[in-house]
N, C-alpha and C positions, 0 to 999 in steps of 0.2 A: 396869135391872139385869140383867145376863146371868146366865144359868143357871149354878151349878157342877158340874152332871153329878151324877150318883148316888155316892153315898160307896163307897170300897170297905171291908168289913169288914175288920178287922185278922186274922182267922184266915185271911181268904182270901189278905194279904197272905204270911204267914207261910208259909201251905200251897203257893203257887208259888214261893216261894224269892226273891220281891221285895221290896226296900227302897224304900221311899219317898225323891223326891232333890228337893232344890229347884233349879230350873232358872236361878234367879236368884240365884246364888252372889254374894257379895261378893269382891272380888279380894282374894288372898294375896299380900303383897308378898313378892317374891323377893331373898333376901339370896345375892349371887354370893360364890363362893370366889376368890381370886386363883389363876391357874395359868401356869406358863410353859410353854415346848416349843417345838418346832418350827412347828407351825403358828400359833403365837402370834407367832412372830417373821416370821412371812409377813404376818400381818394387820397388824404395824407397819410393815414395810417396803412395803405394797400401800398401806393407808389414809392414814398421814403424807403421802407426798408428792401424793396428791390433796385431802388438807386442806391442804397449804401452798399447794398451787396455788389453791385456792379463794379462800385468804386474801389471797395475792400478786399472784393477776394483774390485779386492777384498777388495780392500782398500775405496772402495766407501759405505758409509752408507746410509742405508732407513730407516729412522727412529731409531729406537735401534737396530737394527740389520745389519748385512752385507748385500748389496744390490742384491748379488748372492752368495749362501750359500747353498749347497747341505748336509744338515744335516742329515746322515745317522742314527746316534742314536737316533733321535727324527723321523724320517721317514717323512722328509718334505725336498722339494726341493724348495728354496724360488729363485725366480726369479724377483726383483723389486716387483711390486705389487700383483704378482702371486705367488700362494704357492702352490705346487704339493704334494699330499698326496697318499699313498700308492692305495689308491681305484681310482686315477686319472693317474697311469701310463699309460694308454691309450694314454694319451696326447703325453708322449715322442715316443710313437711309430708315433704318426702324423708327431711330428718335423723330426724324422728321413725319413720319406717317403717324405715330401715336401724336405729336404735337398736333398734325392736321386735322386727326378725329377727335383728338380733345377740344378743338377748337369747334369743330361742328357740333360737337354734343352740348358744349356750353351756349352756344348760339340758338340752338334751337330751343332750347330753354330760357335764357335770360337775356337772348337780344345781343347786342353789341358790348357788352360788359367789360372785354378785354379791352376795346378799344377807348372806353371813357374812364379807365381805371387804371391800366396797367402798360398799354402800349408806351413804347418809347418817345414815339414821337408826340402822345399826348402830355407825357411825363415832363419831357423837356421843354416842350413850349409852355408848359403851365409855369416852370421856372423861370424862362426868359421874359413871361408876361409879369411875373412878378418882380422881377428884375427893373422891367418898363414902370412897374406901378411906385419902385420906391426911389427911381431916379426922376421921374417923370410928373409924378402926380396919380391923381384919381383919374376917371373916364374922361370928366369934362376939362379937367386940366390938361390932359394929353392931346384932345380935341383943339384947344384953345392954342396949344401950343405948337400944333401941326400947322393951324393957318397962320400962324404969325410969322413976320418976317425974320431973317437971322439977326440973333442978339446974341450979347454976351452969355444971357440966361439959357438961351437955347442951346448954344452952341456946347456951355459947361455940360447941361443936364445930357444932350445926345452924346457926346464925348464921354462921361460916365455910363451912360448904358450901352454904348457899344464894347469900351474896355470891358465892363461885366462880362456881356456875352461871350469875348473873345477869349477872355480868362477862363470860362467855364466849357468852353467849344473846345480850349486847349486842352483841359484838364480830361475832357471825354475822348479826344482822339489819342492823347498820352496812355490813359487806361487800356484803349482799345488794343492799340498797338502792343501795351504791357501784356495782354494774353498770349501773343505770339512771340516775343521777346522776353527773355525774364526782366521783369520790370525794377526790380532792384539794379541791375547794371545798366538799363535805359536810363533810370532816372539820374544815377550818377554819373553817365557819360553826357546827357544834357546840361546838367550841373559843371563840367569841366570843359564844355564846346567840343567833345569828341563822338557827338553821334554820329553812326553812319550814315550814307548817304539814304538807304533804300528805309533805314527806319524813320529819318528825318520828312522824307516824302511822303510817307504812309500817315505821319501824325499830322502833317498839313495838310495831307488831303480830308482825314477825318475832321480836323479842325473845323476847315471852311464847309464842309457838309453841314456838320452841326450846326454853323452861325447861321449858312443860308437856310436850312429847313426849319429849324426852330424858331430864327429870329425874323426871316422874311417871307418864306413859304407860308409856314403854317398851317391854315387849314387846307392850302391850296393843295398839299401832299394827302390830306385824307381825301379831300374831293376827288383830284385830277391823277395821283399818281398811285395810290395804293388800290389793289385790286379788289381786296376784302370788300370794299364799301360797292361795288358793282356787284357782286356775285352773292352778297349776303342775304339778299333776297330769296333766294333758291332753297333757303333753309330756314325762312319764317313763314308761320302760318298762325292763324286766327289765336293761340295757344301760348305762342310767344311772348316772353316779358318785353316791354318796349313803354319808352316814354310817351305819354300820350296826354293831350287835354282833351276832358271830360266837356266836350260840346254842348250837352243835354243840359249840364246845369251852368256852364259860363256864359252862353248865348242867351240873349242878345246882350253883348258887352257895352259896356259904357261907365263912363266916371261919375262919380257921387261921393260925398263927406261920409265921413265915418259915422255910424250908427243911422243911417239915413236908410229910411225904406222906401224901395223903388221896386213895384211887382211887376212892372214891365222890362226890368232888366235883371240878367243873370249876374252869377255871382263874380265874372271878367269884370273888373274895372278899367281893362284897355290901359294900363301902367305903362306897359312898354318894356318892363324889367326883363321879362322873358326871352326878349329878343336882345336886350342891352347885354345880359350876359353870356349869352350864347358864342363860344369860342368859333362855330362856323357860319354865324351870321344868319339863322334860319328863324322864322316865326314859327313855333311849334304846333301854335295854333291853328296851321293849315293842312296840320294832321302828319300821318308818318312821311318822313323824308331821307332819302338815303344819305343825306348831309348829315343826320343825327347821328352823333358818335355815341349815345347813352351815357353823357356826362353828368346828367340829374343838377346841372346847374340851374336851369329852369323850374326845377322843381323846389329847390330851396328857395330860391328868390318869390316864387306865387307864395309859398307857404309863410313866409314874413310878411305877405303882404295881407294875406289870409288872419293872418294871426293879428294884425292890426286893424283890421276892418271887423273882427269877431265873426270871421265865418269859419267853417271847417274847413280845415287843411286838404289838401288831395286834389284840388282842381285841376292840377299837372302833376300826374305821379306815375310811378312804374304801375303798369297793367297790362291786360291783355285786349284785343279785341272783341272779344269773347266776353268778358266781364265788363265792358263799355257797352255793349248790346244787351246787357241783362240776363248771360247765358252763364255759367258754372265754367271756369278754366280746368282744363282736361291735360293736366300736367304728365301724366303716362301717356304715351300716344308711340305708333306703329317707328316713326321717323325719329324719335328720343330713344326708344330702347334699340331701335338698329342700331345707331352710332356709337350707342353707350357698350353694347356687346361687342363691337368690331374692335372699339377702343381698348376695352378689356382683354379682350383676345390678344392684341398686338403688344399690351404690356407685359400682359405672361409669358407669351413667347420669347419676347425681348430677353426677360429675367432669366428664362430657362436657358436661353443662347450664350448670355453673358457668362453663366456660370459652368456651362457645359462645355465652353469652348475650350480649346486646347491652349495651354499655358506655354508653348512654343511652337514653332515652324521652321522645317529647316527644307533646303532646295538643293539640288544635286546637278550638276552641270560639268558637261566633257569638257576636259584640258581640249585647247584648242591646240593645232599642231596636226603631230602623227597619231593615226588612229588607232594604233598599238605599238607596243615596244615589244623586242625579244631580249631577254636579259641572259645573259653569260652563261646560266645554267639550263638555256634551251626552253624557259617557262615564257610564256606570255604576260606581259603588263599592260593594263590600263588605268589612265590617271585622270582624276576627276576634281571640282571644286567643290566643297560643301559648306554652305552656309548655314550655320544654326542661329536662329534667334530668339532669345530668352524673352518671353513677353510677360513672364511673372514680376512681381515685386521681390525676390530676394533673389541671391545669387543661388546657383544651382550647379550641378555636374551631370554630364550628359556622356552617356556611351552608346557604343555603336558596335551592330554586329551586321552578319549577311545573313538573309533569310532562305536565298535560293539563287543559282543553282549550289549541289553541292561540290563540283568540281571548279568553284572560284571562289578563294581565299583572300582574307585582308592579308594584307605585309606586316601587318603589326598589330596590337590593339589600340585602339583608339579611346580617348577620355579627355573631356574638357570642362573646365570650370568656368562657366561664362557668368560674368557679372548681371544682375539686375538690369533690364531694358537695352541690353547690348547684343550686338551681331559678333559671332564666330566665323570667321574663314579657314577652315581644314583642306589640305591637299590630301586626298584618300588615292591608295595604289590598289589596284583589285591585280591578282594572278592568278595564273591557271598553267599548272604543268602539260596538259594535253588539251588545251581548248577546242571546242567545236567550230567547224568554219562558219564563217559570216558573222551574223548578230545573234546574240542569244538575249534575252530577256533577264536582266538581274533585279534583286527585290533589297531593298538597304532599309534597315531598320535603325531610327535612333531613339533612347532611352532617356526619361529624366529619373535620376534617381530618387529625387526628392517625394514623389508620390507615383512611383511605377507606371508613368505614362510613356505609351511608346505609340511613334508615329512610322509608317512605312511609304515609302516612295520607291518609283520604278524608273530605271536605267535600262542601257542596254551595254553589253561586253562585246566587244570586236574580235575577231581571233584573224589568222590569216586564212585567205580561200584555198581551197585544194585546187592544185595543178591543172586538175581534168575539166574545172568549173569555167576557166577562163576560154573565152572566146577572142 
């Protein structure tokens, strides 16, 4: 049993001015208030295109296949005209690095704009909150409904809300799995109750994950599960654009009637609307906090209050610490330029490598069994398995030739027509009338006739050992 340590007398606690706190407090449910405004329109116009793109993109066709399809059984990732094979997985690494440095660049300039406007957790949570509003009513109605005992009215409202949540979550899970399994076949199999076990399992998993994250956890994902909230401060400086409260203008705060002059008070009327609309439940007037996702709900709410009070807008606004202190914001600085240069360099290198990469690949493997065979005419042969991968988007013809050595020959001419995105297995035989003893390096070249591109691979040709070499 662990020691609890010495108990602090109550007199000492009162003397030092401390109050005991529970470090494991139960989560207090946040009831957000609806607010419109300029930035919420921007959130709408930035979030919905991405949302529609997510749901509609699996239905877009590219030729005779799905435009975006991560075909794991075939080990091919199709992204429109680009097909990524297992040998090209390094391209995914470049994409992730570009995304990371792009996020770093944006964060140093405009803060957590990604979190507030385009993060999937933010977008899906906003949809679930909207469903909550249309089924359970405005903020004060939801608070009253939460405290009320179970009744028919509460039951039917809660049932409607969770039904819509589960429906939206199921659509999300189905679409996600549709990026890995052709969505037309997947949807038809579900309609006919013939969906496979693994597909059903993953749809169920992502349905539950969406339902729990967007419906129940909400801000807890941003506060405790997302690592971005923890390391964002490493990219912030006094010139980063953040949501801030202008304390010099707003303090001291206090309530008053409209058009009432009170010289001793600032512009903040302490209406608490900025707190009521915040999806993470913070008070932005307490300064910059890691919980703030930059969604600008508080800006729109405060600007509406300022308009009603005939005060200028911007008491809460997007600004920088330098601007709040009366200084000029420096938009071009070393950190921003450094991140931007690295990001542009990665993008340029990625584009070059995509267009410069070979449109096919091949592997040569020695056949198992005998190391070599002696033919009836006295020549020696070696057998190999050749795998040619057509990574292009059109059918191509491939030819085979032997580079060296001169005394090793192909048993016949090799030519193969391979469909786009397919792999062809060929049995290759090399012959030598007078082979050198032991192992000899051999170079095999495969050429694609459509663009005259060639790739050379090395293997070995094995011949019989000299009798005098045996020990």
